[in-house]
C-alpha positions as CSV (number, residue, x, y, z in Angstrom):
1,M,122.6,118.2,122.5
2,R,120.1,120.0,124.8
3,F,121.0,119.8,128.5
4,F,119.0,120.9,131.6
5,R,120.7,122.1,134.7
6,I,118.5,120.8,137.7
7,G,120.3,121.6,140.9
8,D,123.4,119.8,140.7
9,K,122.5,117.4,138.0
10,V,123.0,118.0,134.2
11,V,120.3,116.2,132.2
12,S,120.6,115.3,128.6
13,R,117.3,115.4,126.5
14,E,118.5,113.2,123.9
15,K,119.7,110.5,126.4
16,L,116.2,110.7,128.1
17,F,114.5,110.2,124.6
18,D,116.9,107.5,123.7
19,A,116.0,105.5,126.9
20,L,112.3,106.1,126.4
21,D,112.7,104.8,122.9
22,E,114.4,101.5,124.1
23,I,111.6,101.0,127.1
24,L,108.8,101.4,124.5
25,G,110.4,99.4,121.9
26,D,111.0,96.5,124.2
27,R,107.3,96.8,125.3
28,E,106.0,96.7,121.5
29,A,108.3,93.7,120.9
30,G,106.2,91.8,123.5
31,A,108.4,92.2,126.6
32,T,106.4,92.4,129.9
33,Q,106.5,95.6,131.9
34,E,108.4,93.6,134.5
35,E,111.1,92.4,132.2
36,V,111.5,95.9,130.7
37,A,111.8,97.7,134.1
38,R,114.5,95.1,135.2
39,A,116.3,95.6,131.7
40,H,116.4,99.2,132.2
41,G,116.8,99.7,135.8
42,V,113.6,101.3,136.6
43,Q,110.3,100.5,138.5
44,R,107.6,98.6,136.8
45,S,105.3,101.4,137.8
46,F,107.3,103.9,135.8
47,V,107.0,101.7,132.7
48,S,103.0,101.7,133.1
49,F,103.1,105.4,133.8
50,L,105.0,105.9,130.6
51,E,102.3,104.0,128.7
52,S,99.5,105.9,130.1
53,L,101.2,109.1,129.7
54,G,101.8,108.7,125.9
55,E,98.6,106.5,125.2
56,V,96.7,107.8,122.2
57,R,94.1,105.0,122.0
58,R,93.1,101.5,122.5
59,G,91.6,98.8,120.7
60,A,91.8,97.2,117.4
61,R,94.9,97.3,115.2
62,V,93.9,99.4,112.0
63,A,95.4,100.0,108.7
64,L,94.6,102.6,106.3
65,V,95.2,102.3,102.4
66,G,94.5,104.4,99.9
67,F,95.5,105.2,96.2
68,P,95.3,107.4,94.0
69,V,94.7,110.2,96.6
70,A,95.1,114.0,95.8
71,N,95.6,115.0,99.4
72,A,97.6,112.1,100.4
73,E,99.8,114.3,102.7
74,E,96.7,115.6,104.7
75,V,95.3,112.0,105.0
76,R,98.5,110.6,106.1
77,A,98.8,113.6,108.8
78,L,95.0,112.8,109.9
79,A,96.0,109.2,110.2
80,E,99.2,109.8,112.2
81,E,97.0,112.3,114.5
82,I,94.4,109.7,115.6
83,G,96.7,106.8,116.1
84,V,96.3,104.7,113.0
85,D,98.6,101.7,113.2
86,F,99.9,101.4,109.4
87,T,99.3,103.8,106.9
88,L,100.1,103.4,103.1
89,V,98.3,106.2,101.1
90,F,99.8,107.7,98.0
91,S,99.1,110.0,94.9
92,Q,98.8,108.9,91.3
93,E,102.5,110.2,91.0
94,E,103.8,108.3,93.9
95,R,101.9,105.0,92.5
96,E,103.4,105.4,89.0
97,S,106.7,105.8,90.7
98,I,106.3,102.4,92.4
99,E,104.6,100.8,89.4
100,S,107.8,102.0,87.2
101,G,110.2,99.4,88.9
102,S,110.7,95.8,87.5
103,A,107.5,93.4,87.5
104,R,109.3,91.3,90.1
105,D,110.1,94.3,92.7
106,V,106.6,95.4,92.2
107,F,104.9,92.2,92.7
108,N,107.2,91.3,95.8
109,R,106.3,94.6,97.4
110,L,102.5,93.8,96.7
111,L,103.2,90.4,98.5
112,E,104.9,92.0,101.5
113,T,102.2,94.7,101.8
114,L,99.3,92.3,101.7
115,A,101.1,89.9,104.2
116,T,101.8,93.0,106.5
117,L,97.9,94.0,106.2
118,R,96.9,90.6,107.3
119,D,98.3,91.5,110.9
120,Y,95.8,94.1,111.3
121,D,92.2,93.7,112.6
122,V,90.4,96.1,110.3
123,V,91.8,97.6,107.1
124,V,90.2,100.9,105.9
125,L,90.4,100.8,102.1
126,M,90.2,103.9,99.7
127,A,90.6,102.7,96.2
128,S,88.6,101.8,92.9
129,D,85.7,99.5,93.0
130,W,87.6,96.6,91.5
131,R,90.7,97.1,93.7
132,I,88.5,96.9,96.8
133,E,86.7,93.8,95.8
134,L,90.0,92.1,95.0
135,I,91.6,92.9,98.3
136,E,88.6,92.2,100.3
137,R,88.8,88.5,98.9
138,I,92.6,88.1,99.5
139,L,92.6,89.7,103.1
140,G,91.7,87.6,106.3
141,A,91.2,91.2,108.1
142,E,88.0,92.8,108.1
143,V,87.9,95.4,105.2
144,V,86.1,98.8,105.5
145,S,85.6,100.1,101.9
146,M,85.8,103.7,100.9
147,P,85.4,103.8,97.0
148,L,87.3,106.5,95.2
149,G,85.6,105.8,91.8
150,Q,85.3,103.1,89.1
151,T,88.0,101.1,87.5
152,P,90.3,102.2,85.5
153,L,91.1,105.2,88.1
154,R,94.3,106.9,86.9
155,E,93.6,110.5,88.1
156,D,94.0,111.6,91.8
157,V,90.8,111.9,93.7
158,P,90.4,114.1,97.0
159,V,89.4,112.3,100.0
160,D,86.9,114.3,102.6
161,L,88.9,114.6,105.7
162,K,85.9,114.8,107.9
163,E,84.2,111.8,106.4
164,L,87.8,109.8,106.8
165,R,87.9,111.0,110.4
166,S,84.5,109.7,111.2
167,A,85.0,106.3,109.6
168,L,88.3,105.7,111.3
169,E,87.3,106.9,114.9
170,G,84.2,104.7,114.3
171,V,86.4,101.7,113.4
172,M,88.8,102.3,116.2
173,S,85.9,102.6,118.9
174,S,83.9,99.7,117.7
175,H,86.4,96.8,117.0
176,E,88.3,94.5,119.5
177,E,91.4,93.1,118.7
178,R,91.3,89.5,117.4
179,A,94.0,86.8,117.4
180,R,96.7,87.1,114.8
181,S,96.8,84.4,112.1
182,G,99.6,83.1,110.0
183,R,97.4,81.8,107.6
184,V,97.8,82.7,103.9
185,S,94.5,82.9,101.7
186,S,93.9,80.9,98.7
187,A,93.5,84.1,97.0
188,L,97.0,85.3,97.9
189,R,98.3,82.0,96.6
190,D,96.5,82.4,93.3
191,A,97.7,85.9,93.0
192,A,101.3,84.6,93.6
193,E,100.9,82.4,90.6
194,R,99.8,85.3,88.4
195,A,102.8,87.6,89.1
196,G,103.6,88.3,85.5
197,R,99.7,89.4,84.8
198,W,99.9,91.8,87.8
199,G,102.9,93.7,86.7
200,T,101.6,94.4,83.3
201,S,98.0,95.2,84.2
202,R,96.8,98.8,83.7
203,R,93.6,98.2,85.8
204,S,93.3,100.3,88.8
């Protein structure tokens, strides 16, 4: 543990960070600033100050999905840097590792991912043309497409980081949050009925 001697007090950095995690976690879960302040024994203005101090951006909830991406690590790092809310980017090798599971596990993971993506206002999607068209039909969120090539696409494709940064920053600055919807699209229900077909498909 890292301690700081400040006058007659000894302050633990780990204890401080744990408290910050709990405060911000409660706020993310939906508690008001006043409720969080009471729960943690601090002033509401302190909670507000923490949020302002750590703020990266405001606006729409944005997800980034891409596969198969040659420079996946760099893309993930860029997404983290500029504050993308949810990132799912992987290379062909990582993709094949996922697809090597049982058809049931793969399909369940697909449905969970699609359900998660529906909570975001905008999905920036980097994939083959067929995948983009399909996901656009399934999702209720707005989809900003960045095609990586034509289907079938089984080789890694490098993503232009400058172009991606420009697209993400444009999306983040020009979209407002929408109300969350619990509805499931008819396309998603249709996909559930074709679980076996999806598990054996070789299309990209």
